[in-house]
N, C-alpha and C positions, 0 to 999 in steps of 0.2 A: 505495500499500501504505499502511495505516495507522500512524504512528511515533508512540511515546510521546513529550513533549518538554517538559520544564522550561522554563515560560517566565514570567519575571517581573521586574522594575525592582530593580535594587541601587545602592545609593551605593558611589563608590571603594573606601572600607575593608569594604562587602562586607554592608550592612545593607539589609534587604528594608522594614522600618518604622523608625521612630525611636524613641526612649525614651520613655515614660507612655501605653502605647496601654491603650485606654481605648474605650466605645461612643460616647460621645461625641468620640474622635478614633479614629479605627481605625488611623490608620496611626501614629500618635504624635504628638507637639507638632512640627512643621514636617514632618511625613513626607509630608504630601500631594505634597508639592513632587519626590517619585519617580512623580510622574505627568502631570507637567505636559507631557512629552515627545509625550502622548497627545490630552491634550484640550486643551492651548492654543492659540497661534496658527502652531504650526509647522506647513505642509503638510506636509511630509515625513514629519513622526509621524503624524501624521492617518492616510497611506497605510499605515505601517507597521501601526497596529491594525487598521483596514479588512482590510488583506491575513491579519493575524493570527486576526482573526472568522471569515473566510471559511472557511479554512482548519482551522480547528478543528473538527470532529463531535461532540465530547464533551468535557467539564471535569472536573476533580477535585482537591476541593478538603476541607481538614478543618474541624473541626464548630467550632474557634474561629475560621480565616477566615469561614464563613456565620453565626454568629451577631453578627460585628462588622458583617457587610457586606449582611445581607438587609436593613434599612432603606435602602439605595441600589439593593439588586439588587431589591428585588420579587419578582414571580409569574415573571418574565422570565431571572431569572439573570443570570449575570455575562458574557453575552453579549448582554445587550438584546434588540432587536427580533429575534435570530434565532434566540432560546429553544433555545441549545445544553443539550443533555440533562447535568445537571451533578449530579457523585456525589459524596455526602458522606460522609465516611469517621468514622463515631460509633456511640457505645456503644447510642445511643438516638435516638427522635424526637423531636423539641422538642417540646412541646404545643400548639405554634401554628405553622403551616405555610400560606403563603401558599397560597391555593384556585389552582387550576388551573396550580399553580408545575413548574417544571422539576427538581426535585429528587427524588432518591433517597437514601434512607438505608441504608449498608451498615457493614457488622461491622470491614472491614480494606483496608488499600489494594491486595491482593490483588485480591480479592472486585470493588473499583473499579473499577481495570483490566481484568478479565475482560468485566465488565459495559459500559464506556465505551466498550471496542474494539467490543463488539458492536454499541452503540447508535451507533458514529460514521459505520457505511455509507462506510468504506473513507479517511474524513479522519483528521486527527490528533486525537490525543488531549491535553488539555493538563492539567499540574499546574499550579498556581500558590500551592499552600501552603508554606513553608517547610520542615515537617517530616514531611509527606507526601514532599516531591521529596527529602528526603535520604533516608528510607527507601527511593524507588525506585529512587534512585541506589546506593544502598549495595547493592541487590539487583543492581544490575548490569542492570533494565531498561529502564534515560533511555534511549533515542535521538539524542536533539538536545538542548541546553540554548541557550536565548536568552534572554541577559541584556540590559535595557535600561540602560544602564552610565549612570547620572550623575553630571557633576561636582560632588559635595557630598561629603563627609564627615561623617556623622552624628555617631560617636564612641562610640556604644550606641543598644542596639535589638535587632530580631533577626537576629541572624545567619543568612547562606542556607547557605553549608558547615560546617556544626559537625555533626557526631554522623555523620558519611560512612566512619569508621574508617581506617585508617591504610594499608592497599594504594592503591598509585598507582592513578591516574585516568587512564589516557594517553586524549587526546582531541585534536580537527583543526580545524582555522577551516574554517567552508563560506564566511561571508561576514560582513560588516562596514557595515551600515549608517551616517551619520555624519548627524547632524543639531545644532543650536544646542544643544537641551534634552541631550545625551547621546549618544552609542556604542550601536548595537543590535551584537553580534557573535551571530554561530550557529555553532556549535559541538555537533561528533557526537563519539559514542565513534571514535575510533581502527579500523575495522574488522578490520586485523592483529592488535590489542593487546587486544581485548575479552575477559573473562573468559570459560571457558568455563563453568564452574561456574554459571550464569545458576540464580538464584533462581524457582523458577516460583513465580504469583501466590500459591497456595495455604500456598507457605510462611511468606507474609507476616502470617499470619492473627495477632492476638493481638498486633500492635505498636501506636504510641502513635498517637492521633488528636485531632492538632491541625490 
């Protein structure tokens, strides 16, 4: 059964980018080290990345993430050769989109989730933009959180767990994978404590797009 998972690399102090994010430095100054676990010489990290790509049938990202990442993603998207269908939450379609690309531009996180779940073919839907992830988490729609926790204190940048409201979100640990570049805990909502008033995807229309 398809799950919606929030999967992202994060520093120990809770940042998913460093400060100074700009087109030539999409992860901020020095922020690329958050991804070294996946693209360095750590075989375990590469295995974790490969499993993540195999189990994801569709992805969701915000427009800011798209704009910063498209020079590296190209037409194939974040899934690289897997060409995972990728739904971008945006007010508009960019004037230039790679020909033959995997991207679909939608108006809200709720629409993105509905369409991504339909496209995933029973595999997971992966969201990896901080703001979109926050909105879906706050609405009670995220089934699993996968944090690639990197042993660095960035001190500033984009925080992952901001703007999620004041309600306590109870979680339980599913697994922890250790590696030389960091740990990867997999966490899900505690099924006995999941709020019953979960927002339907349509209720997320008109929220922010980043």
